Every structure is written in structure tokens, then in C-alpha cells.
C-alpha positions as CSV (number, residue, x, y, z in Angstrom):
1,X,-46.2,-94.5,-48.8
2,X,-48.4,-96.7,-50.9
3,X,-47.2,-97.8,-54.4
4,X,-49.7,-98.6,-56.9
5,X,-49.4,-101.6,-59.2
6,X,-49.7,-99.4,-62.3
7,X,-46.6,-97.4,-61.2
8,X,-44.3,-100.4,-61.0
9,X,-41.9,-100.9,-64.0
10,X,-43.0,-103.6,-66.4
11,X,-40.8,-106.5,-67.5
12,X,-39.9,-104.8,-70.8
13,X,-38.9,-101.6,-69.0
14,X,-36.7,-103.6,-66.7
15,X,-35.1,-105.4,-69.6
16,X,-34.4,-102.1,-71.4
17,X,-32.7,-100.7,-68.3
18,X,-30.6,-103.8,-68.0
19,X,-29.5,-103.6,-71.7
20,X,-28.7,-100.0,-71.3
21,X,-26.5,-100.7,-68.3
22,X,-24.5,-103.5,-69.9
23,X,-23.8,-101.8,-73.3
24,X,-20.0,-101.5,-73.7
25,X,-18.3,-98.2,-74.4
26,X,-15.8,-97.7,-77.3
27,X,-12.1,-97.3,-76.5
28,X,-10.9,-93.7,-76.2
29,X,-8.4,-94.1,-79.1
30,X,-10.9,-95.3,-81.7
31,X,-12.1,-91.9,-82.8
32,X,-8.6,-90.4,-83.4
33,X,-7.7,-93.6,-85.2
34,X,-10.6,-93.3,-87.6
35,X,-9.8,-89.7,-88.2
36,X,-6.2,-90.5,-88.9
37,X,-7.1,-93.3,-91.4
38,X,-9.5,-91.0,-93.1
39,X,-6.8,-88.4,-93.5
40,X,-4.4,-91.0,-95.0
41,X,-7.0,-92.2,-97.4
42,X,-7.8,-88.7,-98.6
43,X,-4.1,-87.9,-99.0
44,X,-3.5,-91.1,-101.0
45,X,-6.4,-90.4,-103.3
46,X,-5.2,-86.8,-103.8
47,X,-1.6,-87.9,-104.6
48,X,-2.9,-90.5,-107.2
49,X,-5.0,-87.8,-108.7
50,X,-2.0,-85.5,-109.1
51,X,0.0,-88.4,-110.7
52,X,-2.8,-89.1,-113.1
53,X,-3.0,-85.5,-114.1
54,X,0.8,-85.3,-114.7
55,X,0.8,-88.4,-116.8
56,X,-2.1,-87.2,-118.8
57,X,-0.3,-83.9,-119.4
58,X,2.8,-85.8,-120.6
59,X,0.8,-88.0,-122.9
60,X,-1.0,-84.9,-124.3
61,X,2.4,-83.2,-124.9
62,X,3.8,-86.3,-126.7
63,X,0.6,-86.5,-128.8
64,X,0.9,-82.8,-129.6
65,X,4.6,-83.2,-130.6
66,X,3.7,-86.2,-132.8
67,X,0.9,-84.2,-134.4
68,X,3.3,-81.3,-135.1
69,X,5.9,-83.7,-136.7
70,X,3.2,-85.4,-138.7
71,X,1.7,-82.1,-139.8
72,X,5.1,-80.8,-141.0
73,X,5.6,-84.0,-143.0
74,X,2.1,-83.7,-144.3
75,X,2.5,-80.1,-145.5
76,X,5.4,-81.0,-147.7
77,X,4.1,-84.2,-149.3
78,X,2.9,-84.1,-152.9
79,X,-0.6,-85.1,-152.0
80,X,-0.8,-82.9,-149.0
81,X,-1.0,-85.8,-146.5
82,X,1.8,-87.7,-144.8
83,X,2.0,-91.4,-145.5
84,X,1.7,-93.9,-142.7
85,X,5.4,-94.9,-142.7
86,X,6.5,-91.3,-142.3
87,X,4.3,-90.9,-139.3
88,X,5.6,-94.2,-137.8
89,X,9.1,-92.9,-138.2
90,X,8.4,-89.7,-136.3
91,X,6.4,-91.6,-133.6
92,X,9.5,-93.9,-133.0
93,X,11.8,-90.9,-133.0
94,X,9.6,-89.0,-130.5
95,X,9.6,-92.1,-128.3
96,X,13.4,-92.1,-128.5
97,X,13.5,-88.5,-127.5
98,X,11.3,-89.2,-124.5
99,X,13.3,-92.2,-123.4
100,X,16.5,-90.1,-123.8
101,X,15.1,-87.4,-121.5
102,X,14.3,-90.2,-119.0
103,X,18.0,-91.4,-119.2
104,X,16.8,-94.8,-120.5
105,X,19.5,-95.5,-123.0
106,X,18.4,-99.1,-123.9
107,X,14.8,-98.0,-124.8
108,X,16.2,-95.1,-126.7
109,X,18.3,-97.4,-128.9
110,X,15.3,-99.7,-129.5
111,X,13.2,-96.7,-130.7
112,X,16.0,-95.4,-132.9
113,X,16.5,-98.9,-134.5
114,X,12.7,-99.2,-135.1
115,X,12.7,-95.9,-136.9
116,X,15.7,-97.0,-139.0
117,X,14.0,-100.2,-140.0
118,X,10.9,-98.4,-141.1
119,X,13.1,-96.2,-143.4
120,X,14.7,-99.3,-144.8
121,X,11.4,-100.9,-145.6
122,X,10.2,-97.6,-147.3
123,X,13.4,-97.6,-149.4
124,X,13.0,-101.2,-150.5
125,X,9.4,-100.4,-151.4
126,X,10.4,-97.3,-153.4
127,X,8.3,-95.0,-151.2
128,X,8.6,-91.3,-151.9
129,X,9.4,-88.8,-149.2
130,X,9.3,-84.9,-149.1
131,X,12.7,-83.2,-148.7
132,X,11.7,-81.7,-145.3
133,X,11.2,-85.2,-144.0
134,X,14.9,-85.7,-143.9
135,X,15.6,-82.4,-142.2
136,X,12.9,-83.2,-139.5
137,X,14.2,-86.7,-139.0
138,X,17.9,-85.6,-138.7
139,X,16.8,-82.9,-136.2
140,X,15.2,-85.6,-134.1
141,X,18.4,-87.6,-134.1
142,X,20.4,-84.6,-133.1
143,X,18.0,-84.0,-130.2
144,X,18.4,-87.6,-129.1
145,X,22.2,-87.3,-129.0
146,X,22.2,-83.9,-127.2
147,X,22.4,-85.5,-123.8
148,X,24.4,-88.5,-124.8
149,X,27.1,-87.1,-127.1
150,X,29.8,-89.2,-125.4
151,X,27.8,-92.5,-125.4
152,X,29.6,-94.5,-128.1
153,X,26.9,-97.2,-128.2
154,X,24.1,-94.7,-128.8
155,X,26.2,-92.8,-131.3
156,X,26.5,-96.1,-133.3
157,X,22.7,-96.6,-133.4
158,X,22.0,-93.0,-134.3
159,X,24.7,-93.1,-137.1
160,X,23.2,-96.3,-138.6
161,X,19.8,-94.5,-138.7
162,X,21.5,-91.5,-140.5
163,X,23.0,-94.0,-143.0
164,X,19.5,-95.4,-143.7
165,X,18.2,-91.9,-144.3
166,X,21.1,-91.2,-146.7
167,X,20.4,-94.4,-148.6
168,X,16.7,-93.4,-148.9
169,X,17.7,-90.0,-150.2
170,X,20.1,-91.6,-152.7
171,X,17.4,-93.9,-153.9
172,X,15.1,-90.9,-154.7
173,X,17.7,-89.1,-156.8
174,X,16.8,-88.9,-160.5
175,X,19.0,-90.7,-163.0
176,X,21.0,-88.3,-165.2
177,X,19.6,-87.8,-168.7
178,X,22.7,-89.1,-170.3
179,X,22.5,-92.5,-168.6
180,X,21.8,-95.2,-171.2
181,X,18.4,-96.9,-170.6
182,X,19.8,-100.4,-170.8
183,X,21.9,-99.6,-167.7
184,X,19.2,-100.5,-165.2
185,X,20.0,-98.7,-162.0
186,X,17.3,-100.6,-160.1
187,X,19.1,-103.9,-160.9
188,X,22.4,-102.3,-159.9
189,X,21.0,-101.2,-156.6
190,X,19.6,-104.7,-155.9
191,X,22.9,-106.3,-156.8
192,X,24.8,-103.8,-154.6
193,X,22.5,-104.4,-151.7
194,X,22.5,-108.2,-151.9
195,X,26.1,-108.8,-153.1
196,X,25.0,-110.7,-156.2
197,X,26.6,-110.3,-159.6
198,X,25.6,-107.1,-161.3
199,X,23.5,-107.3,-164.4
200,X,25.4,-107.1,-167.7
201,X,25.1,-103.8,-169.5
202,X,24.0,-103.8,-173.1
203,X,26.0,-100.7,-174.0
204,X,29.5,-101.1,-175.4
205,X,32.2,-98.5,-175.1
206,X,32.2,-98.1,-178.9
207,X,28.5,-97.7,-179.1
208,X,28.2,-100.2,-181.9
209,X,26.1,-103.4,-181.4
210,X,27.8,-106.7,-181.5
211,X,26.7,-109.7,-183.6
212,X,23.2,-111.0,-182.8
213,X,22.0,-107.6,-181.6
214,X,23.9,-107.9,-178.3
215,X,26.6,-105.5,-177.3
216,X,29.6,-106.9,-175.5
217,X,31.9,-104.8,-173.1
218,X,35.5,-104.5,-174.0
219,X,38.5,-103.8,-171.6
220,X,39.1,-100.1,-171.2
221,X,42.8,-100.5,-171.6
222,X,42.4,-101.6,-175.2
223,X,39.5,-99.4,-176.1
224,X,40.8,-95.8,-175.6
225,X,41.2,-95.3,-179.3
226,X,37.8,-96.9,-180.0
227,X,36.2,-94.7,-177.4
228,X,37.7,-91.5,-178.9
229,X,36.6,-92.6,-182.4
230,X,33.1,-93.1,-181.1
231,X,33.0,-89.8,-179.4
232,X,34.1,-88.1,-182.6
233,X,31.4,-89.8,-184.7
234,X,28.6,-89.6,-182.1
235,X,29.0,-86.6,-179.9
236,X,25.4,-86.6,-178.9
237,X,25.7,-90.0,-177.0
238,X,28.9,-90.1,-174.9
239,X,30.2,-93.6,-174.6
240,X,30.5,-95.7,-171.5
241,X,34.0,-97.1,-170.9
242,X,33.9,-100.6,-169.5
243,X,36.4,-101.7,-166.9
244,X,36.7,-105.3,-165.6
245,X,39.5,-104.8,-163.0
246,X,40.5,-102.2,-160.5
247,X,42.5,-99.2,-161.7
248,X,45.6,-98.3,-159.7
249,X,46.2,-94.6,-159.0
250,X,49.7,-93.6,-158.0
251,X,50.6,-90.5,-156.0
252,X,49.9,-87.3,-157.8
253,X,47.6,-89.0,-160.3
254,X,44.7,-87.2,-162.0
255,X,42.0,-89.6,-163.2
256,X,39.7,-87.7,-165.5
257,X,38.0,-88.3,-168.9
258,X,41.4,-87.8,-170.7
259,X,42.9,-90.6,-168.6
260,X,39.9,-92.9,-168.9
261,X,39.2,-92.3,-172.6
262,X,35.6,-91.2,-171.8
263,X,33.7,-89.4,-169.1
264,X,31.5,-92.5,-168.0
265,X,33.1,-95.5,-166.3
266,X,31.0,-98.6,-166.3
267,X,32.1,-101.1,-163.6
268,X,28.9,-103.2,-163.6
269,X,30.8,-106.3,-164.8
270,X,33.1,-106.2,-161.8
271,X,32.1,-107.9,-158.5
272,X,29.9,-105.7,-156.5
273,X,32.4,-105.4,-153.7
274,X,35.4,-104.9,-155.9
275,X,37.2,-101.5,-155.7
276,X,37.1,-99.5,-158.9
277,X,40.0,-97.1,-158.2
278,X,42.8,-98.0,-155.8
279,X,44.9,-95.1,-154.6
280,X,48.1,-95.6,-152.5
281,X,47.5,-97.6,-149.4
282,X,48.1,-94.6,-147.1
283,X,44.9,-93.0,-148.4
284,X,46.0,-89.5,-147.3
285,X,45.6,-86.1,-148.9
286,X,49.4,-85.9,-149.1
287,X,49.2,-88.5,-151.9
288,X,47.5,-85.8,-154.0
289,X,45.2,-88.1,-155.9
290,X,42.4,-86.4,-157.9
291,X,39.3,-87.9,-159.6
292,X,37.3,-85.4,-161.6
293,X,34.5,-85.0,-164.1
294,X,33.3,-88.6,-164.3
295,X,30.2,-90.7,-163.9
296,X,30.9,-94.1,-162.3
297,X,28.4,-96.9,-162.2
298,X,28.5,-100.2,-160.4
299,X,31.1,-102.1,-158.2
300,X,32.4,-100.4,-155.0
301,X,34.6,-97.5,-154.1
302,X,36.3,-96.3,-150.9
303,X,36.2,-92.5,-150.6
304,X,39.0,-91.9,-148.1
305,X,42.1,-90.0,-149.2
306,X,41.0,-89.0,-152.7
307,X,40.0,-85.5,-153.9
308,X,36.6,-86.0,-155.7
309,X,35.3,-83.2,-157.9
310,X,32.3,-83.2,-160.3
311,X,31.8,-87.0,-159.9
312,X,28.5,-88.9,-160.0
313,X,28.2,-92.4,-158.5
314,X,25.4,-94.6,-159.9
315,X,24.5,-97.9,-158.2
316,X,27.8,-98.0,-156.4
317,X,28.6,-99.4,-153.0
318,X,30.4,-96.5,-151.2
319,X,32.8,-97.1,-148.3
320,X,34.1,-94.5,-145.8
321,X,36.5,-95.6,-143.2
322,X,36.8,-92.4,-141.2
323,X,39.8,-90.9,-143.0
324,X,40.3,-87.7,-144.8
325,X,37.5,-86.8,-147.1
326,X,37.1,-84.2,-149.9
327,X,33.9,-84.1,-151.9
328,X,33.2,-81.2,-154.3
329,X,30.0,-81.5,-156.3
330,X,29.7,-85.2,-155.8
331,X,26.3,-86.9,-156.3
332,X,25.2,-90.4,-155.1
333,X,22.4,-91.9,-157.2
334,X,20.8,-95.1,-155.9
335,X,24.0,-96.1,-154.0
336,X,24.5,-98.1,-150.9
337,X,26.7,-96.9,-148.1
338,X,29.1,-98.7,-145.8
339,X,30.3,-96.0,-143.4
340,X,31.9,-96.4,-140.0
341,X,29.2,-95.9,-137.4
342,X,31.0,-93.1,-135.6
343,X,30.8,-89.3,-135.6
344,X,32.7,-88.9,-138.9
345,X,30.6,-91.4,-140.6
346,X,27.5,-89.7,-139.2
347,X,28.7,-86.4,-140.7
348,X,29.0,-87.9,-144.2
349,X,25.6,-89.7,-143.9
350,X,23.9,-86.5,-142.7
351,X,25.3,-84.5,-145.6
352,X,24.1,-87.0,-148.1
353,X,20.6,-87.2,-146.5
354,X,20.3,-83.4,-146.7
355,X,21.3,-83.5,-150.4
356,X,24.6,-81.7,-149.9
357,X,27.2,-82.4,-152.6
358,X,30.3,-80.8,-151.0
359,X,31.9,-81.9,-147.8
360,X,35.5,-81.8,-146.4
361,X,36.6,-83.8,-143.4
362,X,40.2,-83.6,-142.5
């Protein structure tokens, strides 16, 4: 059989057949491995997408809660819009609620302290606040403690925040109409907060100016008759009775306008940390000590163990050491509070922040 030259394979064809014969084949496990890696990649991307969606949902829920808190505060403000510091307080408290739900106590405490510091700055700047602001803020603090009611450290931080709210509420209370204008409650508040000497009042217990236009305070013990004479001659302007030293109250004592010689006690010349009234050292209800129908300005007073009725404190540093407490129609105007940072101190601070005037703790 004859083969023509044209039918013989060319050099290129022989080279192609040679390359085709020597091409290596892929291992048998490569294709399953690629499929497995693709499945792992798809699963990872899907899981990350789910995580991102959940995080976005949580952020949106937090933003919605913040918006609700801010809108409630805004609806109760005089101008119809919430100020920036109120929004910052609620943002911090919402963060504290979120950290509390995540069982992160440390971050919860930090957020609560931040909210308390914002309230302090607002008070020092005399910033106004609607009444519902206090209810909303206290509700947030209750929510924070709901899961940690036995954590003494967190209770301390939350109680300190309640005290700051109480001091803010006290700073917003209007001064009674009968308060003499020379008795500057702003200066009393500053002196009480800083521990400096209180400003001297320009109103004497007798109501008569001293020589040179200035009016000098006189000891209350020697001025009872003068105060009574002043009251009889000028009933429209009740006199302030000045005291320069603590008054000791024995068991069964009733300290009222008859015992003082007037219904307004001015202790602004006393050191800002000095006690005005000193009951028996036991400070128990069994001592049966009552203080009634008085306005008290300046200095300091411990509330434990005394039955208080119809009393107004103005620019006074109030202490509560966790003992028995009896308040009936008691008001605190521009006062500072030094309460124990425990549950009982928190109850008193909460009552003041809500504007309550009656509270009994036994």
C-alpha cells in the first residue's frame, strides 16, 4: 500500500500529539476539595451577614429607645425641645441599661457615673429641667438595678446618681415668698457645696437696721423678747432668728416657733458643716424629738431620729446616715445632700427627686 507524501503528518501535528500525550491529569481529590472550600466560604459569608443584621437591629433598637426617651423629655420642656444635656443623660442611661443586660457591671457603672456627672454640670450651670425628666431618669436607674439588686457596688453608683438628681430638683425649687431678699440662697448653695464660710445675712432678728445701714445678727438666746416685740409691731414681715451655735434637743423636746422665738431660723453665720439641732446621740424615734413649723437656712443638719413636720430647709447641707426617718411636709430648697450610698439613702434621694414631701423610713 502506497502512502502519499501529502498524507503524512506534519511536524506541527506531531508536536501537538506529543503535547496532548504528556499533559498531566489533576488529582482525583482536587474537585471535591474545591467544592468543600466553596461551601465553607459561602457559609462564612452567610454567618457574617446574619451577625451584621443582628447588630444593625440592636443599634436600631437602641437608637429608637434613645429617640423615645428624648422625645418624652422634649414634649415636657417649656420650649417644646429637649436640651442637649438631657439627651446626653438619657443616652448614658440607655448605654447603662444595655451593658447591664449584657452582664457587664463595670461598663454599667461607668455609664451611670457619666450620666450623674452630666446632671451635676447642669445643676452648677442652673439648667432647667421638666418634671418628667426626673421620673424618666429614675425609671432608667430602677431598670439598671433590676438584674443587680444585690450588687452593693452598683447600688452605690446608682444611689449617687439619684442623689445628684435630688440636688438638681432641690436647686429648681422656688424660694418662698417670705424669704428676705438679702438672704442670697445662691451664695448659700455655693458655700454649702464648697465648704466655705457662708455669706453674712443683712437681716437682723429684730428687723431694725444697725448703725451705718448694716444689720448685725444677735444670739437667739438673748433675742427671744426682741423677736416677739418685732413680730407684734411688724406682723407682715416675720423675723429671722439668728443662731450662732448648735441647739441641743433633749428627749421629748418640741422645737417650734414658740421655742425658737420665731418661725425662721437663720444659721448662715454658723460653719457650713456645723449641726443646727442636736438631738440625743441615739437618734431614735423613741427619743420623741419633734421639730415643727419652721424654716431653716444655712449650716448643716442630720435628719435621722427626729420627727420633722412642716419644715423648709433653705441652702442647708442635709445628712442622712441610714437611721429612722420621719418627714411630713418637708421641703428642700437649694440644699446639698450627704446620704449614705445604700438602699435607704436611695429611697430618700428618690423621694426628693420626685418632689415628694412626706416619707417615713423605720
